[in-house]
C-alpha positions in Angstrom: -3.6 8.5 40.0 -5.1 10.1 36.9 -2.3 12.5 35.2 -4.7 14.9 34.1 -6.0 14.9 38.0 -2.7 15.8 39.0 -2.7 18.5 36.4 -6.2 20.0 37.8 -4.5 20.4 41.3 -1.3 22.0 39.4 -3.4 24.6 38.8 -5.0 25.2 41.6 -2.1 25.4 43.4 -1.0 28.0 41.0 -4.1 29.3 39.8 -5.6 29.8 43.2 -9.1 28.8 42.1 -11.6 26.4 40.4 -12.8 29.3 38.4 -9.5 30.5 37.4 -8.8 26.6 36.7 -11.6 25.9 34.8 -10.6 28.9 32.3 -7.3 27.7 31.8 -8.2 24.5 31.3 -11.5 24.9 29.0 -13.8 23.3 31.5 -16.8 24.0 33.5 -16.0 24.7 37.1 -18.5 21.3 38.5 -15.8 19.2 35.5 -12.8 20.7 37.8 -14.4 20.0 41.3 -15.1 16.7 40.0 -11.5 16.2 39.0 -10.3 16.9 42.7 -13.1 15.1 43.9 -11.6 11.5 41.9 -8.1 12.5 42.7 -8.8 12.9 46.7 -10.8 9.3 46.5 -7.3 8.1 45.4 -5.5 9.5 49.5 -6.4 9.0 52.9 -5.6 12.6 53.5 -6.9 16.0 52.9 -5.9 17.5 49.3 -7.9 20.6 49.4 -9.4 22.8 52.2 -11.9 25.8 51.7 -10.3 29.4 53.1 -13.3 31.6 52.9 -15.4 31.2 49.3 -12.1 30.0 47.6 -10.9 26.3 47.7 -7.1 25.7 48.0 -4.5 23.2 48.6 -3.9 21.5 52.0 0.2 21.2 52.9 -0.5 17.6 52.1 -2.0 18.8 48.4 0.8 21.3 48.3 3.1 18.4 48.7 1.7 16.1 46.3 1.2 18.9 43.6 4.9 19.9 43.6 5.7 15.6 43.1 3.7 15.7 40.3 6.0 18.2 38.3 8.4 15.6 38.2 5.8 13.6 36.7 4.8 15.9 33.9 8.3 16.2 33.6 9.0 12.8 32.7 6.4 12.8 30.6 7.4 15.2 28.3 10.9 13.4 28.4 8.3 10.3 27.1 6.5 12.6 24.4 10.0 14.4 23.4 11.4 10.4 22.6 8.7 9.7 20.9 8.6 12.4 19.1 11.9 12.0 18.0 11.6 8.4 17.4 8.9 9.0 14.7 10.5 11.8 13.4 13.6 9.3 13.1 14.7 8.6 9.4 18.3 6.5 10.3 16.2 4.0 11.7 16.3 0.3 10.2 12.6 -0.5 8.0 11.6 -3.9 7.8 10.0 -4.5 4.1 8.5 -7.8 3.0 7.3 -8.5 -0.5 5.3 -11.0 -3.0 8.3 -12.5 -5.3 7.7 -10.8 -8.2 7.8 -7.3 -6.4 10.6 -8.5 -4.4 12.7 -9.2 -7.3 11.8 -6.2 -9.1 12.0 -3.7 -6.8 14.0 -5.1 -3.6 17.4 -4.5 -5.8 16.8 -0.7 -6.4 15.2 -0.6 -2.3 18.3 -2.0 -1.3 20.6 0.3 -3.1 19.0 3.9 -2.5 19.1 2.7 1.4 22.8 1.8 1.1 23.5 5.0 -0.7 22.0 7.2 1.7 23.3 6.3 5.3 21.4 9.2 6.5 18.1 7.8 5.7 16.4 4.6 6.1 18.2 1.4 6.8 15.6 -1.8 5.0 16.2 -5.1 5.5 14.2 -7.1 2.9 12.7 -10.6 3.2 10.3 -12.1 0.7 6.9 -13.8 1.3 5.1 -16.5 -1.1 1.6 -16.4 0.1 -1.9 -16.5 -0.7 -3.6 -12.9 -0.7 -5.7 -13.3 2.4 -2.4 -14.3 4.1 -0.9 -10.6 3.8 -2.3 -8.7 6.5 -1.5 -11.0 9.1 2.0 -10.3 7.9 2.7 -6.3 9.2 2.8 -8.2 12.9 5.8 -8.8 11.1 7.3 -6.2 9.1 7.1 -2.5 8.9 5.7 -2.6 5.1 4.3 -5.4 3.7 4.1 -5.1 -0.2 0.8 -7.2 -0.9 -1.0 -7.6 -4.1 -5.1 -8.6 -4.7 -7.2 -9.2 -8.2 -8.8 -5.9 -9.4 -12.2 -7.0 -8.3 -11.4 -8.2 -4.8 -12.5 -7.7 -1.4 -10.1 -4.3 -0.4 -7.9 -4.7 2.7 -9.5 -3.9 5.8 -8.6 -0.2 6.5 -9.4 -0.8 10.5 -6.5 -3.2 10.3 -4.0 -1.5 8.3 -2.9 1.8 6.8 -3.4 0.9 3.0 -0.7 3.3 0.7 -1.7 2.3 -3.0 1.4 1.9 -5.1 -0.2 1.1 -9.0 -2.8 -0.9 -10.3 -0.3 -3.4 -12.7 -1.9 -5.4 -16.1 -1.7 -8.8 -16.4 -0.5 -9.8 -19.5 -1.0 -12.9 -21.2 3.0 -14.7 -22.0 4.2 -16.1 -25.0 7.2 -17.1 -26.4 8.6 -15.5 -28.9 8.5 -17.7 -31.7 4.8 -18.6 -30.6 2.3 -17.7 -33.7 0.3 -15.8 -31.5 3.3 -13.6 -30.7 2.9 -11.8 -33.8 -0.5 -9.9 -33.3 -0.3 -7.0 -30.7 -3.3 -7.9 -29.1 -4.6 -12.0 -28.5 -8.2 -12.5 -28.3 -10.0 -15.3 -25.7 -10.9 -17.5 -28.5 -7.3 -18.0 -29.9 -6.0 -18.7 -26.6 -8.8 -21.4 -25.0 -6.8 -24.3 -26.5 -3.8 -23.6 -25.2 -1.8 -25.6 -22.7 -1.5 -23.3 -19.5 0.9 -22.7 -17.2 -0.9 -20.7 -13.7 0.3 -20.0 -10.2 -1.1 -21.9 -7.7 -4.7 -22.6 -6.1 -5.3 -19.5 -3.9 -3.0 -17.1 -5.2 -3.8 -13.8 -6.8 -3.2 -15.1 -10.4 -5.2 -18.0 -10.4 -8.8 -16.6 -10.1 -7.1 -13.9 -12.4 -7.0 -16.9 -14.9 -9.9 -18.2 -14.3 -11.9 -15.1 -14.8 -10.8 -14.4 -17.6 -11.9 -18.2 -19.5 -14.5 -18.1 -18.0 -16.2 -16.2 -21.0 -15.0 -18.2 -23.5 -16.3 -20.8 -25.8 -16.3 -24.1 -23.4 -15.4 -22.3 -20.1 -12.5 -25.7 -19.4 -9.0 -24.6 -20.0 -6.3 -26.8 -19.9 -3.9 -26.0 -16.5 -0.9 -28.7 -16.7 1.5 -26.8 -15.0 1.7 -25.2 -11.2 4.5 -22.4 -10.7 4.3 -19.9 -7.9 7.9 -18.1 -9.1 7.5 -16.1 -12.4 11.4 -16.5 -13.1 10.3 -20.6 -13.6 7.2 -19.7 -15.4 9.0 -17.7 -17.8 11.8 -19.7 -18.5 8.8 -22.9 -18.9 6.8 -20.1 -21.7 10.2 -19.0 -23.0 10.6 -22.4 -24.3 7.6 -24.1 -25.2 4.6 -23.1 -26.4 2.6 -23.4 -23.1 1.4 -19.7 -22.1 0.3 -17.7 -19.2 -0.1 -14.9 -17.4 2.4 -12.6 -16.1 2.4 -9.1 -14.3 3.7 -6.2 -16.7 5.6 -4.4 -14.6 6.2 -7.0 -12.4 6.4 -10.0 -14.0 9.2 -10.6 -16.4 12.3 -11.3 -15.4 15.4 -9.1 -17.2 17.0 -12.2 -18.6 13.5 -13.4 -20.5 12.8 -10.0 -21.9 14.2 -11.3 -25.3 12.5 -14.7 -25.5 9.1 -13.8 -23.9 6.8 -11.3 -25.3 3.6 -10.2 -23.4 0.6 -9.4 -24.9 -2.9 -7.6 -23.9 -6.2 -9.9 -24.0 -9.0 -7.8 -26.2 -12.0 -7.0 -25.1 -10.7 -8.2 -21.6 -9.3 -5.9 -18.3 -7.0 -8.4 -16.3 -5.3 -5.8 -13.3 -3.8 -6.2 -9.5 -3.6 -3.5 -7.4 0.1 -3.6 -5.7 -0.6 -1.4 -2.0 1.9 -1.1 1.0 0.3 -2.7 4.0 1.7 -1.0 7.5 -0.1 -1.2 11.5 -0.9 2.2 11.3 1.6 3.4 14.3 4.0 2.1 12.5 3.3 4.4 9.2 3.6 7.3 11.7 7.4 6.8 11.6 8.8 9.3 8.9 11.4 6.6 7.9 8.4 4.3 7.3 7.1 7.0 5.1 10.0 7.6 3.4 10.8 3.6 2.6 7.1 3.6 1.3 7.4 7.0 -0.7 11.3 5.5 -2.2 8.6 2.2 -3.0 6.3 4.3 -5.0 8.9 6.0 -7.1 11.1 2.7 -7.9 7.6 1.4 -9.4 6.4 4.6 -11.4 10.0 4.5 -13.1 9.6 0.8 -13.8 5.9 1.6 -15.1 8.1 4.5 -17.4 10.6 2.1 -18.8 8.0 -0.4 -19.6 5.9 2.0 -20.9 8.6 4.1 -23.0 
């Protein structure tokens, strides 16, 4: 039985006529009659009868209308339960992020969660995946911190809710004693013949590196090393003259900041979008929205500290 048809039956019991029901439910009289007819087809005894020119309930109809009150009460309880669930803040929120975002943002996010026991309780896990694998992660996590190159295809809005976190520039990373480190910016022609460290094929920084070098003389660069973990990449860059690309705000681990410098590449914009992805129904939860707001604030502070 359709709940809305039962609601129409109850209204007929309480209001006494199809016209009154139609007015109360903002329906046409014919729509009310159609709903009652559809409900009648689900039972084998009459639910209504004509009393003069007025349609009224039979005894069976009265009993069904009375019984439907329990249905409406249960639905009300269910809606209240859902509303409470959506508004509740003290819930577990699972968060995953790529390595550099996890390194930069998980500690303050977890710290904030632990210091606010009445708020969302975050459970974090890092996931090192290629760009096209971020969206499927929303099936396993409430919040997926994902990144994609600046000019790449956007995330599919029909599958995920997208909460922008920041657009992060990508810089050239050099050891502090590299000759180019003495300049505030570097030119493409100055780095075309350097030996490079890059992310694994298919990961977000790989196409950025190829894009950056496509316009240099000859267009070919030497990628000698493939490392996804920025701690390892920074350690290699710090102790050699090998160069690479690192994100400005999340890519340089704290322990290497006195040994590795980041320099913009002249006349070239390299950046990535960092977004929080969630299933739309999951994003409806207040605890998830609050967690994403915390991530955004943490990212904003990191940008301020870097720019300052």
